[in-house]
C-alpha positions, 0 to 999 in steps of 0.5 A, a space after each residue: 500500500 505504501 509503495 502504491 501511494 509513493 507511485 501515485 505521488 510521484 506521478 502527480 509531481 511529474 505533472 506540470 504545475 498548472 495541471 495539479 491545480 484545480 481550476 476554479 469555475 468563474 462565476 458569471 458577473 452580477 448584473 447591476 440593478 438600479 434601486 429604482 428597479 428593485 422590486 424588494 424596495 418599497 416606496 418608503 425605502 431609505 434608498 429614495 429618502 433624498 429623491 426630489 421632483 420639481 416643476 421647471 415649467 409651468 411656473 407656480 401662479 402662471 397665466 397662460 393664453 393657450 389650453 396647451 402648455 409645456 411641462 418640464 420636470 426636474 428630478 434628482 436622486 431617482 432614475 425614471 425610465 427604462 434601464 433595459 427594454 421591456 417591463 414597467 419602469 420607474 416614472 412620475 405621475 402627473 395629476 391635473 386637478 383631481 383627474 386620474 394620473 398621467 405617466 411621465 417616464 422621461 424628464 430629459 424632454 419636455 411634454 405637451 399637455 393639452 385639453 385644459 379648459 379656461 380657468 384655474 388649474 393645479 398640476 401635481 407630480 409624484 415620483 412612483 415605483 414601476 408598479 405605481 406605488 408612491 415614493 414616500 420621501 419628503 420632496 417626492 411631490 411637487 405642485 403648481 397653480 395656474 390659470 388658462 385664459 384671462 384671469 377673473 378679478 374680484 370675488 369671482 376670481 377668488 372663488 374660482 381659485 378656492 375651488 381648485 387651488 389648495 392652501 399649500 400650507 395646509 394638509 394635502 392628500 394626493 390620491 394616486 392608486 387606483 388610477 382609474 380611467 384617464 380623462 378623455 379630454 386631457 392629452 399628454 405627449 412627449 415633445 421631441 427635439 424636432 418639435 414633434 409630439 411623439 407619445 400620447 397616453 395609452 388607453 386603458 391605464 398602464 398595467 397594474 394601475 387599477 390593482 385593488 390597492 390604495 396609495 397616496 401622497 401626504 403633504 403637511 400631514 402625518 397619519 397615525 392612531 393619534 394623528 391624521 387619518 385617511 378615510 376610504 369609502 368603497 362602493 358606499 361602504 366605509 373601510 377602517 381608517 388608515 393610520 399608516 402611510 403605506 399601500 392599502 390592499 382592498 378585496 373587492 370582486 373583479 369588475 367596476 367599483 367606486 372609491 372615495 377617499 379624503 383626509 380626517 384630522 386627529 379629531 375625526 373631522 374632515 380636513 378642508 382643503 381643495 382637492 383633498 377628496 377624490 371620487 373615482 371609478 376603477 376596474 379591478 384587473 384579473 388575477 393573472 396580472 402579477 406584480 410586487 406584493 404590498 404586504 411587506 414594507 422596506 
């Protein structure tokens, strides 16, 4: 036995050095994933704590003569658009007055917004995850007030503004999910470098926009058991008050439903501010649509 071991050892020593070393298999290089594309990160993830969005155009309190206007956004700390082809992408939601949101997936180009009626309007922008969940960062929301056409003077003008423009210093509730059917009167199109308008919103809403989930952005408010609360009325049935700022799963049957949400203060009274109450109709998608689960919070 000892002689046999010596023979084997001698044979190994006779081999070239590289043949005696067992080569390690190379692991495939890991593909870098943007935090914005990571389905494990929720809208409240610390990775997005410094994300911000702002309107470059139009300016707040602008008066515009045309019903079509140019929208430019400045986004920092949050990448929107596709890093690779296919699938939903991180984006911003543009909300006109209290209409269902329109999707912006590129902040490097201006967008043309048309279909606004004469009078006061409000534009809101919210950063969102690929599945439309709201980014819950302090500066992930922006708002501008504007007039289309001649501005009314006196009491008539002030009354028109009060009906549409919220007080920016008071609590503001911005309803995002479920989105509902886009307004037929509004048109959003990307403005290309040659001045052409190349993209309009798709109908019906983007995939996942009408899942049975409620999500919103809160400004100047903090929900909690001893703080403000969000009230949800689904098909005329009031649900338990929302005391946590996170997506709220609903359990309605498939089909069309009506949802009303508004904001209550710690005493249970409505927080009066224009656009805080949203009344919307949406259609629950089939269970075949798959997306991130909203029960986990990271």
